[in-house]
C-alpha positions in Angstrom: -20.7 -8.6 -42.1 -21.7 -7.2 -38.7 -20.5 -8.9 -35.6 -22.8 -11.6 -34.2 -24.2 -11.5 -30.7 -23.0 -14.8 -29.5 -23.3 -15.3 -25.7 -21.6 -18.4 -24.3 -23.4 -21.5 -23.6 -22.4 -21.1 -20.0 -24.0 -17.7 -19.8 -27.2 -19.1 -21.3 -27.3 -22.0 -18.8 -26.7 -19.7 -15.9 -29.5 -17.4 -17.0 -31.9 -20.3 -17.6 -31.2 -22.0 -14.3 -31.5 -18.7 -12.4 -34.8 -17.9 -14.1 -36.1 -21.4 -13.3 -35.2 -21.2 -9.6 -35.5 -17.4 -9.3 -32.3 -17.7 -7.3 -28.6 -17.3 -8.2 -27.7 -19.5 -5.2 -29.8 -22.5 -6.3 -28.7 -22.1 -9.9 -25.1 -22.2 -8.8 -25.7 -25.4 -6.8 -27.3 -27.0 -9.8 -24.5 -26.0 -12.2 -21.7 -26.7 -9.6 -20.5 -23.1 -9.8 -20.2 -20.3 -7.2 -23.0 -17.9 -6.7 -20.8 -15.0 -7.8 -19.8 -16.9 -11.0 -23.5 -17.3 -12.0 -24.2 -13.6 -11.1 -21.3 -12.5 -13.2 -22.4 -14.6 -16.2 -25.9 -13.1 -16.1 -24.5 -9.6 -15.7 -22.4 -10.0 -18.8 -25.4 -11.3 -20.6 -27.4 -8.2 -19.6 -24.6 -5.9 -20.8 -24.5 -7.7 -24.2 -28.3 -7.5 -24.6 -28.5 -3.9 -23.2 -31.5 -5.0 -21.1 -31.9 -6.1 -17.5 -33.1 -9.7 -17.3 -33.9 -9.7 -13.6 -35.0 -7.3 -10.9 -35.1 -7.6 -7.2 -38.4 -7.0 -5.4 -38.4 -7.3 -1.6 -35.1 -9.2 -1.8 -36.6 -11.7 -4.2 -35.4 -12.3 -7.8 -38.0 -11.8 -10.6 -37.8 -11.8 -14.4 -38.2 -8.5 -16.2 -40.5 -8.6 -19.3 -37.4 -8.7 -21.5 -36.1 -11.6 -19.3 -39.3 -13.6 -19.7 -39.2 -13.1 -23.5 -35.5 -14.1 -23.7 -36.0 -17.1 -21.4 -38.4 -18.7 -24.0 -35.8 -18.3 -26.7 -32.9 -19.5 -24.6 -34.8 -22.7 -23.6 -35.3 -23.5 -27.3 -31.6 -23.0 -28.0 -30.5 -25.2 -25.1 -33.0 -27.9 -26.0 -31.8 -28.0 -29.5 -28.1 -28.2 -28.4 -29.1 -31.1 -26.1 -31.0 -32.9 -28.9 -28.2 -32.4 -31.4 -25.6 -33.7 -29.0 -27.6 -36.8 -28.1 -28.2 -37.3 -31.9 -24.5 -37.6 -32.6 -23.9 -39.6 -29.4 -26.3 -42.3 -30.4 -24.4 -43.2 -33.6 -21.3 -45.3 -34.1 -18.5 -44.3 -36.4 -19.8 -46.5 -39.2 -23.4 -45.6 -38.9 -25.1 -43.6 -41.8 -28.2 -41.5 -41.3 -30.9 -41.7 -43.9 -33.2 -38.7 -43.7 -36.7 -39.4 -44.7 -39.5 -36.8 -45.2 -43.1 -37.8 -45.2 -46.5 -36.4 -44.7 -47.8 -37.2 -41.2 -50.7 -39.6 -41.8 -49.0 -41.4 -44.7 -45.9 -41.9 -42.5 -47.8 -43.2 -39.5 -50.4 -45.4 -41.4 -48.4 -46.6 -44.5 -44.7 -46.1 -44.1 -43.9 -47.1 -40.5 -45.6 -50.5 -40.7 -43.4 -51.3 -43.7 -40.1 -50.5 -41.9 -40.2 -53.6 -39.8 -37.1 -55.7 -40.5 -35.1 -52.9 -42.3 -32.9 -52.4 -39.3 -32.0 -56.1 -39.1 -31.0 -56.1 -42.8 -29.2 -52.8 -42.7 -28.0 -52.3 -39.1 -25.6 -49.5 -40.1 -28.3 -47.3 -41.6 -30.1 -45.2 -39.0 -33.5 -43.9 -40.2 -34.3 -40.3 -39.3 -38.0 -39.8 -40.2 -39.6 -36.4 -40.1 -43.1 -35.2 -40.8 -43.3 -32.4 -43.4 -46.5 -30.4 -44.2 -44.8 -27.7 -46.2 -42.8 -28.1 -49.4 -39.2 -29.0 -48.6 -35.8 -29.0 -50.4 -34.9 -32.5 -51.5 -32.3 -31.4 -54.1 -30.3 -29.4 -51.5 -30.1 -32.6 -49.4 -32.4 -31.6 -46.5 -33.9 -35.1 -47.0 -32.4 -38.1 -48.7 -35.8 -39.8 -49.4 -39.2 -38.1 -49.7 -42.7 -39.6 -50.0 -45.3 -37.4 -51.6 -48.6 -37.5 -53.4 -49.1 -35.9 -56.8 -48.2 -36.2 -60.5 -44.7 -37.6 -60.1 -42.8 -34.5 -61.1 -40.1 -32.8 -58.9 -37.3 -30.8 -60.5 -33.9 -32.4 -60.0 -35.4 -35.5 -58.4 -36.1 -39.1 -59.5 -39.7 -40.0 -58.7 -40.6 -43.7 -58.2 -44.2 -44.6 -58.4 -45.6 -46.6 -55.5 -49.4 -47.0 -55.8 -52.7 -45.2 -56.6 -55.5 -44.7 -54.1 -59.2 -44.2 -54.0 -61.1 -41.9 -51.6 -64.5 -42.5 -50.0 -66.7 -40.5 -47.6 -66.7 -41.8 -44.0 -68.3 -40.8 -40.8 -69.2 -42.0 -37.3 -72.0 -44.6 -37.2 -74.0 -42.4 -34.9 -74.1 -39.6 -37.5 -75.9 -41.9 -40.1 -78.1 -43.3 -37.4 -79.5 -39.8 -36.6 -79.6 -38.6 -40.2 -79.9 -41.4 -42.8 -78.7 -40.3 -46.2 -81.1 -40.9 -49.1 -78.8 -39.7 -51.8 -75.4 -38.4 -52.6 -77.0 -35.0 -53.0 -78.2 -35.2 -49.4 -74.6 -35.9 -48.3 -73.6 -32.6 -49.8 -75.8 -30.9 -47.3 -74.0 -32.4 -44.3 -71.0 -30.9 -42.6 -68.0 -31.8 -44.9 -64.6 -32.1 -43.2 -61.8 -30.6 -45.3 -58.2 -31.6 -45.5 -55.9 -28.7 -46.3 -53.6 -30.8 -48.4 -56.5 -31.9 -50.7 -58.6 -28.7 -51.2 -60.2 -30.1 -54.4 -61.1 -33.5 -53.0 -64.8 -33.0 -52.3 -65.4 -31.0 -55.5 -63.8 -33.9 -57.5 -65.8 -36.5 -55.6 -69.1 -34.8 -56.3 -68.0 -34.2 -59.9 -67.4 -37.9 -60.3 -71.1 -38.5 -59.4 -72.2 -35.9 -61.9 -73.3 -33.6 -59.1 -72.5 -30.0 -58.2 -72.4 -29.0 -54.6 -72.1 -25.5 -53.3 -70.7 -26.9 -50.1 -67.7 -28.7 -51.7 -65.2 -26.2 -50.2 -67.1 -25.5 -47.0 -66.6 -27.0 -43.6 -64.0 -27.3 -40.8 -60.4 -27.5 -42.3 -57.7 -29.7 -40.9 -53.9 -29.8 -41.6 -53.7 -33.6 -41.9 -55.8 -36.7 -42.7 -55.2 -37.9 -39.2 -57.1 -34.9 -37.8 -59.9 -35.4 -40.3 -60.2 -39.0 -39.3 -60.3 -38.1 -35.6 -62.9 -35.4 -36.3 -65.0 -37.9 -38.2 -64.8 -40.5 -35.4 -65.9 -37.7 -33.0 -69.0 -37.1 -35.1 -68.0 -33.7 -36.3 -69.0 -34.4 -39.9 -68.2 -36.5 -43.0 -64.6 -36.9 -44.1 -63.3 -37.8 -47.6 -60.3 -40.1 -46.8 -58.2 -42.5 -48.9 -59.4 -46.0 -48.2 -56.0 -47.3 -47.1 -55.8 -44.7 -44.3 -59.1 -45.7 -42.7 -59.1 -49.5 -43.2 -58.5 -50.0 -39.5 -61.3 -47.7 -38.4 -63.7 -49.3 -40.9 -62.9 -52.8 -39.8 -63.4 -51.9 -36.1 -66.7 -50.1 -36.7 -65.4 -46.7 -35.5 -66.2 -45.3 -39.0 -68.7 -46.4 -41.7 -69.0 -45.5 -45.3 -71.4 -42.6 -45.7 -72.1 -43.2 -49.4 -70.5 -46.2 -51.1 -69.0 -44.5 -54.1 -65.2 -44.7 -54.1 -63.4 -42.4 -56.5 -59.8 -42.6 -57.8 -57.7 -39.7 -56.6 -56.2 -37.4 -59.1 -52.7 -38.4 -58.3 -50.5 -41.2 -57.1 -48.0 -41.9 -54.3 -44.3 -41.5 -55.1 -41.0 -42.0 -53.4 -38.3 -39.5 -54.5 -34.6 -38.9 -54.1 -32.2 -36.4 -55.7 -31.1 -37.5 -59.2 -27.5 -37.6 -58.2 -28.2 -39.9 -55.2 -29.4 -42.9 -57.1 -26.2 -44.9 -56.5 -25.6 -43.8 -52.9 -25.7 -47.1 -51.0 -28.0 -46.1 -48.2 -30.5 -44.6 -50.7 -30.3 -47.6 -53.0 -30.8 -50.0 -50.0 -34.0 -48.1 -48.8 -35.5 -47.8 -52.3 -35.0 -51.5 -52.8 -36.6 -52.3 -49.4 -39.7 -50.2 -50.2 -40.1 -51.7 -53.7 -39.9 -55.2 -52.2 -42.7 -54.3 -49.7 -44.9 -52.9 -52.4 -44.3 -55.9 -54.7 -45.2 -58.3 -51.8 -48.5 -56.5 -51.3 -49.3 -56.5 -55.0 -48.7 -60.3 -55.1 -51.0 -60.7 -52.1 -53.8 -58.9 -53.9 -53.7 -61.3 -56.9 
């Protein structure tokens, strides 16, 4: 294995401070070092990288193109070190971290409101919740719990069904006021907002009405339902959104139903964990908590 290029943290801090101030003297004052010490650290860094990071023009310090490029990377590294250190600092010896992966809009609209009270019941479990848009590795323990929408299959994982959903087309009230829709077919001629995670959604919705639309896959595409919702509120077009995600906007009148024909989605929401983690106390505690919240809501609908 080839030797890694591993500059010291001190060298990176000296370079970042000098680049920010464009002064070795001011960098030294900030870091409580001597000016010569900062200069020496930067010089050693330049030797390692085989590129000058600074140049002097009219006795003023300026970054070279290589220095500017390296600065962006160094700032990412120092920021991550700071975040990781504070991450550990915030936990006690007996605290366990439960890593949860969720899609952004589901996490904000459904999951977060149902976490209230979990910390009081389980004060030693610290929740680390992260948005995930791309497929991630649950089995390799990059997440302890994952929420996803689909058919409930995930190799090496136990998938626990939560609830189904129905989608309906929504838009800003002003859009319908200016262009009243006389039929579902007329809706297909509007600008349809697409969500990248559900590319078949509009096609399936029209199919459920016995209609075929050549525009099912056309229209502005957004990574998340949240962006689709915001675009619909702004009057950019008609979005096909799960009802539970837009209940607030519909009740407040920010959005209206463009055509009242809800269709059940081809999939359900699941909570998953690795098969071998079923009896891990922190996982078991969280799974029980979510099941209790879902059961409470099911009883409330009866």
